[in-house]
NUFI-712349 format. One record per residue (C-alpha): residue in one letter; x, y, z. Coordinates in steps of 0.05 Angstrom, whole numbers, plus 5000, padded with zeros to 4 digits. Layout:
BEGIN
AXYZ
...
This chain:
BEGIN
M500150024999
H502650664982
T503551225036
T498951815043
K504852255029
Q505651844957
L498351844946
S497252584956
R503452884921
S501253414877
K503453524802
E507954114822
E511953664871
V513053184820
L515353704769
K520054014808
P526353554810
M525553664736
G526754404736
L521354484681
R514554864678
S508254404684
S506454574609
V512754244583
F514453694627
I512153154587
V514552974514
P511853354461
N504153184443
F505752824377
L511052374403
F506052194463
L500851974418
F504251604381
F507051234431
R500451154470
A498250534434
S496549854463
Y502349414474
G501248654474
A507348604510
D508648524586
S512749194593
I513949914565
T519550414566
Q520351094580
T518251304513
Q512050964521
S505351034557
L499750574581
S492750884565
D485850734598
G482950094553
K490249824537
T493249304584
L499748984599
V500148254603
S505547884642
K510147374602
G506546714622
G499447014617
S498846974693
F496847764712
E494248354674
L495449064692
G490349594667
F484950094681
F478649784714
R471850014744
P469749654811
G462549354817
S457849904797
S462150514812
T463450984759
N470651124780
R476950834746
Y483250574776
L489950324753
G490549554781
I492748834773
W488848224762
Y488547514746
K489347474674
N485646774663
I479946764716
P473446974692
D470847514755
K476447964753
T480247894819
V483848504829
V490148364875
W493149114873
V490349804859
A495850394847
N491251024853
R486650774913
G484351404945
S484651814878
P480651564832
I479451764760
N472751984734
D473151834662
S477451454615
S482552004609
G487651594649
F494651374627
L500651154658
M508451334646
I515351344671
N517652084671
G524752314666
T526752234737
G524351524735
S517951574776
L511751264753
L506551764743
L499051624732
L495952244693
S487652394683
Q484952934643
N489253574631
K494853124655
K493553214727
V498052734771
V493852284804
W498251814834
S505951744829
T512151464865
S518351754888
P524351944840
P529451324843
R537151484842
Q537751224779
S533151524721
Q535851244662
N534450624612
L528350474655
L523449904642
L516149844674
Q514349054673
L509148654701
L512147914725
D508147304726
S508847334805
G503747904798
N509548394814
L510049064773
V517149294773
V521349934748
R528149644727
D534249804688
E533149464617
R539749184622
T538548714682
D533148304713
N536648184779
P530748314839
E536048674880
D536949184831
Y528749374823
V528650104828
W521250014850
Q516249434859
S509349454873
F510348894923
D513049414967
Y506949744971
P500949134976
S493949314975
D489448815010
T492748244984
L499047814997
L500447394932
P505746844942
G512947084943
M511047794966
K513848025031
H508948155089
G512648585139
W519149125149
D524849325106
L528949655164
R533949995115
R528850375088
G524250455140
L518750065095
N512649825126
R509449275077
R502449215106
L495648995085
T489349445081
S482349335065
W478449595011
K472850035039
N467649595004
W466949144947
E466649754897
D470950254933
P478550014941
S480750604978
P483750415048
G478350155093
D477950005169
F482249335171
T489749335166
F494248745177
E501848865195
I507548635239
Q509648965301
L517149115312
H516948845387
N523448505412
Y519647935396
P515448095335
D507348025333
T502848085278
Y495748395288
I489548615251
W487549215263
K480449525263
G481450305266
S485150395321
Q483749795360
I487149095356
F482148655331
Y486448015326
R493647705343
T496347175310
G501647035364
P509747035348
W513146615299
N515846035341
G520145675287
I515045275259
R508945685253
T505246285288
S503446165367
G496346255351
S495845835291
P497045135314
S493544865249
L498545175207
K502744605188
P507144355131
N502744205067
L502544025004
I500544704968
Y505445205000
Q511245315047
F512445895096
T517646305118
F518846875176
V525147235174
T527647715225
N534848125224
E538148745233
D535548905158
E528648565155
V522748285192
Y518147975146
F513447335138
M512747075059
Y509646395029
T512046054965
L508245524919
K509844824923
N505644694868
K505745244808
S500445044790
V495545244851
I492845874849
T491846224917
R492146894951
V491147215018
V486147775030
I484748235087
N477448395092
Q473948375152
S478047795168
F484347485144
E482946995089
R486246545044
Y483246344976
T484445774928
W481945784856
V478245204832
A478245144757
T473344604750
E468445004787
K470545604767
I470445914834
W475046174894
N474745674953
L475845915018
Y481945515049
S481745875118
T480346465155
L482346825219
P479946975268
K476646295276
D472546345338
L470646775398
C477246625431
D480746935374
S478247635396
Y483648035426
A484548005498
L477647775509
C479247565575
G483548065601
A489748015641
Y492047295664
G484947045631
N485246405598
C480146305537
I477945595531
I472945535467
S470144825493
D468245125563
S462645605585
P463646085595
V469946165559
C473646515603
Q477946285660
C483146505704
L489946195704
K491745755755
G493746085812
F489946735796
R482446925811
P478447495777
K479848215795
S472048335800
E468247735817
E461948125807
K463448375733
W466847665724
D460647275734
S456847775694
T461047545633
D465148245631
W472147945632
T475448655616
Q478348705684
G482348015681
C484947625738
V490547755791
P494847325831
K491346985891
K498047115929
P500447795909
L508147785891
S512848125933
C519248395900
Q522748295968
D521347525962
K523147475889
H527646905902
K522246495936
H517946565877
G516846015826
F514245855755
L507945395741
K508545095672
F502445165626
A501744735567
G498344845497
L497645575500
K497146195447
L502946595475
P501147275502
D502147945478
T509248055463
K508648815469
N513448835533
T518348325517
W526148185518
V529447635479
D536247265476
R536246785426
T543646475452
I541346255523
N537545605541
L530845595580
K535145415646
E538346065639
C532446385617
R528946185680
I534246475726
K534047155686
C526947125694
L526846995771
D531947515785
N527248075756
C520948205799
S517848495738
C519047885697
M511847505691
A513546945647
F518346565601
T519446085548
N523045865484
V523846375430
N523145765380
I520745055396
T524744695344
G529744175363
G527044165433
G527144905441
T532245495437
G533046175460
C528946555513
V524247095514
I520847385572
W514747765589
F513848385631
G507448695662
D500148355648
L499847765603
L494647925550
D491147525501
I491746795522
R488246205495
Q488345505507
F489044995452
E487044265454
T492944065407
G499144445380
G499645055427
Q506345225473
D508845165537
L509345825576
Y512845855646
I508746375693
R511046695759
M507046575820
D508546495901
A511645865922
S504645705958
E500645685897
L505745185864
E505144755925
S497744735922
A498344635843
D502544025853
G498443655905
P492443485855
E497343195805
K501142755853
K493442495869
I491642425800
A497942005784
A496441515840
I489341435815
V492341305745
V496840825768
A491740445800
S486540505737
V492040195697
A493139585740
V485639415746
V484539565665
S490839095648
G487638565696
L481238545664
L484838605593
L488537945612
G482537615640
G478437825577
C483037645533
Y484036905564
I476036825554
F476237125483
R481436525464
S477936075499
R471536185462
K475236245395
N478535555405
A472135275415
E469435605347
E475135315315
A474234655336
A466934625322
E468634875247
K473634375236
S468133845247
E463834155197
K463533905120
F465434335069
G460034195016
Q453934455046
G448434574985
R449734364921
D456234264891
I459034894854
Q460434574791
E453034484778
E452635174775
D453235634707
M459436074732
E461036264662
L468236154672
P473035554673
I472735064733
L480034834746
N482534154787
L486234254845
S491433824821
T492734264757
I492634884803
A497634554848
R502234334793
A502434984772
T504735334836
D509634754857
D504434564906
F503835254935
S511035334943
F513335884990
D518536164932
N511836254887
K508636604942
L506837384920
G503237564984
E497237595028
G491337905029
G485137945074
F482537255062
G489336915046
P496136795008
V496736974932
Y501636454895
K504636554828
G503935944778
V504335744707
L499635264673
E502034694628
D500635154561
G505535684592
Q500536124615
E502536474674
I497336614735
A496136864804
V492636394850
K488936664906
R488536124956
L482236315011
S484236195081
K481135605115
I479336095176
S476936615132
R469736425154
Q467136485078
G462735905066
Q461135614995
N455436084986
E459636644992
F465136414953
K459436234896
N457636964897
E464337274899
V465936874834
L459537064804
L460637764814
I467837854802
A466937444735
K462538044711
L466538584740
Q469439074684
H474239604716
R481639844688
N484639744759
L482439034765
V486338414740
R481837904697
L478937254731
L480636724691
G477436164731
C476035844803
C476235174838
A473434894896
E475434184924
E475333834990
E476834485038
E480434884989
K477035504950
L481835824898
L481036454851
V485136364788
Y487337124760
E491737334706
Y498737494730
M501638204729
P508538214728
N510038914745
R506139034812
S503838624870
L497538334860
D493838594924
A494039274888
F489739034835
I484438564869
F477938904886
D475838464950
F470538844977
G466838325012
M461538544966
A459037854948
R457237685012
I450037565030
F445837515088
G446436965140
G439936595162
D442036765237
Q442237475229
T438137895272
E437338645278
G442638675340
N446738155331
T450037675280
N455037065275
R459437415211
V459738015181
V454837995122
G454738385059
T450738945023
Y448239154959
G445339695003
Y450840164980
M452639894907
A451440344849
P446640044803
E451439974742
Y455639654791
A450939144819
S447638994754
D453039034700
G459638994738
Y461339674716
F465640104769
S467640774762
T469241394820
K461541574803
S460740934843
D463641184906
V459241854898
F452841414893
S455641004961
F456441724992
G449441944973
I446241335006
L450441485071
L448642165070
L440741955066
E441941525120
I445842055162
I440042515152
S434042005161
G437341525216
K435340975172
K438440455142
S438240365063
R436239645063
G429839725101
V422539915066
F419340555083
H412340585051
Q406040145065
D406439745002
Q414139495025
S416539684955
L420740354970
N427540315003
L430740925026
I432641254972
G426141114936
Y422341374995
A426941994997
W425442114924
R417542024933
L417842574986
W422643034945
K417442964883
E412143154933
G414643774958
S416343545027
P423543305033
L424443495106
G420042895125
L425442445124
M429542865170
D430942465235
A427342805298
C435142815333
L437343315277
K431543795287
D434544165347
S441144215329
H440344365252
C437144885214
S431944595161
S435644915105
E442544535124
V438643915116
L435144065064
R441444205022
C444443585042
I438243205015
H438943534951
I446143304942
S444742644962
L439242584920
L444742894857
C449742334885
V444641754869
E442641914799
Q440841354760
H446841484709
P453941624724
E455142204684
D450042524714
R453142474786
P457543044809
S465042864822
M466842744899
S470843394898
T465043734868
V460343444929
V465443744978
L464144404951
M456944284949
L456844175020
G461944715043
C458445255004
E451545614989
N451445574915
A446045404877
L444644734863
P442144304797
Q435343894804
P436643194813
K434242674760
Q431142024771
P435441644822
G437540944814
F434040564875
F432239904886
T426039674921
G426339534993
K425738744986
H432138744945
S436539044984
H441938805028
D446839145080
Q454239175093
A458739765107
P466239805129
S465039415200
S466939645265
S471639205305
K465839035357
Y461238905301
A467138505261
F469138075314
D463038005362
G457638125324
L455238735370
F451239255330
S449939965355
I449040635319
K455940805339
S458140195287
D455040665229
V459541185263
F465740715251
S463640535185
F462941325161
G469941415190
I472940875147
L469341165088
L471741845101
L479141585106
E478441185040
I475641835008
V481842315027
S486541745014
G483741444956
K485840774983
R481340145002
N481640045078
R482439295061
G489639345032
L496339315061
S498640105062
N506040025077
Q511239575091
D509139465166
R502739155131
Q498239605170
N491539655136
L488940395115
V487140585190
G493340345217
Y497840705169
V493841395176
W494741295248
S501741225249
L502841805205
W498442175253
K502342025311
D508542215274
D505342875260
R505942715182
P498342675163
S499343025093
E502542455068
V496042095062
M492742595019
D490642324950
T493842694894
L487142794861
I484443264911
E490943684920
D488844214873
S481444234897
H481644244972
S485544605024
F490244205066
S486844485132
E480344165106
V483143475090
L486943525158
R480243625201
C476443135157
I482542525178
H481742855249
I474042715249
S474742045219
F479341805274
L474342095320
C469441615289
V474240915287
Q475640965358
Q476240335396
R471040395444
P463540555415
E462841035476
D468241495452
R465441565384
P461342225371
N454142075344
M452342145275
S448942875284
S455343095321
V459642835263
V455443275214
L456143885254
M464343725266
L464743725185
G460244425174
S464744785224
E471245045247
S470244905322
S475844565356
L476043795363
P478143355423
P483842895408
P483342195375
K483741585421
E486840935397
P483140685337
G480239975336
F484039735275
F487539115254
T492838955204
E491538445145
E495937945170
E492938005242
L486237775214
H488537135190
Q491236905260
S486637185311
P481637765313
S486738155365
F486338875358
L493139195343
F495139695394
K502040105401
């Protein structure tokens, strides 16, 4: 942003250095008219100008410089905008406070090297200061969006005479420095537009303050509106969600010459910008939808309001009221505090005396946003122990911590005076050591010691229960295995009697081909048994899936799997060549893929399993499978695509809204399943009749109606009519108009079956509850984010998807699981939140999982989330041996 001094310089002031009269300071009119033509290039020289109606376009075609009219305003401004984005998005404005009221404006470089924006009668509307160099200058628009004045003979950024990146408007672009150039006294700050059709400076300013420990603020007029917190070596203290991601990387520099923040793109194809409006907003451009997607925003919630809880107050968004005094402190005014007037803050329960300073101590508070750094002192060369000594020796020092949290923590920062603008984070906050009287430290330690004793006792009791439970479980399992061994395999008709539509191979043929299932021929192992390489007598290479004898897949299930897979056509699936069912062996023979492991191709989703005759509503003896979530083209023709997953998601969304299973019947004639029932209500104009009663108090009807609308778009009969999954996510996160749904592809209630990704209790104990559906949704969410199936082994540790992502989560590397297909269309923070929510859904204990309505609320908001507990997951190998859950 240009200073007021720059914006208000008069024509005479600009001309004064030239020593010429105002009537002759510009080149002769005939020469001026000659060079006022349009230039399709990215630059103009000192002998050229740029008039209204003409533009400069950066070399790569990313940005355009010219004159524009914002909204319905009649005023004209010189600005820079994205060249290839249909809705003109302006990122920089020269004459923000001095509009031109007609189309007479033009831009030029004068003889002293200053940029001049002139209007009718050659009146100077805006200008830049004369540089040291005034000859051989070129004005050029770069592909970064930076407008520069440079020497024609060099393009070294260090030699730029002037650049627009030094004077930002309301937008921070990649590669732009936000902060201070101390050598020139230049403050690069963002200032909002007054409104959408007036780019003159508005009320909101975003800038870095040069404290000893620099901090960044959003100002609303003369009042602090929001504070990011200081840079801690990884991120700003007040933004724990700001983590390394796949889209951009960020840098904070502080030295004798400069103090600034900057971000750069890892993926150059991504278009992203940061804007200061009434909040700090990051947007990314979604080319397929032609919209700007809101990636993140600050402030996020009430606790981001500056100094909401006053001095020594701690804002905890999950508490009610949100403001609490820090441990060892009490409200300064109990009466005002109880009336939710927290402005006076808190004071120490026991006043601190400077004479007794060496009797004081420090209580460690974890997970905080560090206080306002206005009154701080920094020494980057000493450690935390030395920092404590310095703070204790100065009775004005109230707190201390590390300057940088990387590498275990380095440097020292101490606070003097009251501690303001503190908030508590559930994850990602920082440690802060706050001074208080020794008596308060003793009282604080007491409860912790009691808690430690209780925890130790509890662990001992729980360990005993677990050991006892494991013994009982193993005993029951051994009895079940013994009973199974006594059963004959050939229940029902022999498989060869059925028309399988593919060859039936002899066991002896397959045994010879695999060298009697030699270990040397083993390719790997999946959820239902090992896979072997073999060679038939005619030389054809095959891959044989040998179903485990303890897979609990009976003859009927095997037959249905063969029938369905034989019809399945998909580019990622290998071809099923034949099968075999002799004695106790059940074998599937596939074409051999020499370049990759077979388990990367086989689509074994348990889709062909059917209901057991002993299944009841609450308990089952085996995990049974479902047509309930299958797209019609997949169930009938074996045709599978990404739109099949969209269909499944649409059904799941309907189940969430209605609280009902898709397999049920919902009409008196027993002919409609959930989709059919929802469609009938939609056509009758009463779709909210589908809404579960438990949602009525927690969600507005418009949100539910939009979800029903989106779900019906997902379950349309023809795959090409359904939206993509990325589009579905956008629909759920915005309020744009939606197209009318077409006829859905639904089955009648009599033909639907049920299976979803199984929760651990359901998969192994047959115990089913509403929390089992929550578990299933968590698995589905992980599959959408990762683009992987949960059944496969996701890494060398032979973990399934849940186990693999959990290990990445614990290592603070969740970005590695993100599917490349959604990197361009979704923000990392959105994906990270989805991963977080999915882990809350797949927690081991059903009572720890949220209910489905809470999950919907989590997905639709940016409220803080509780940390997830250990999930109930199992590896593929573990499944063959015992149903023990894998815990680390």
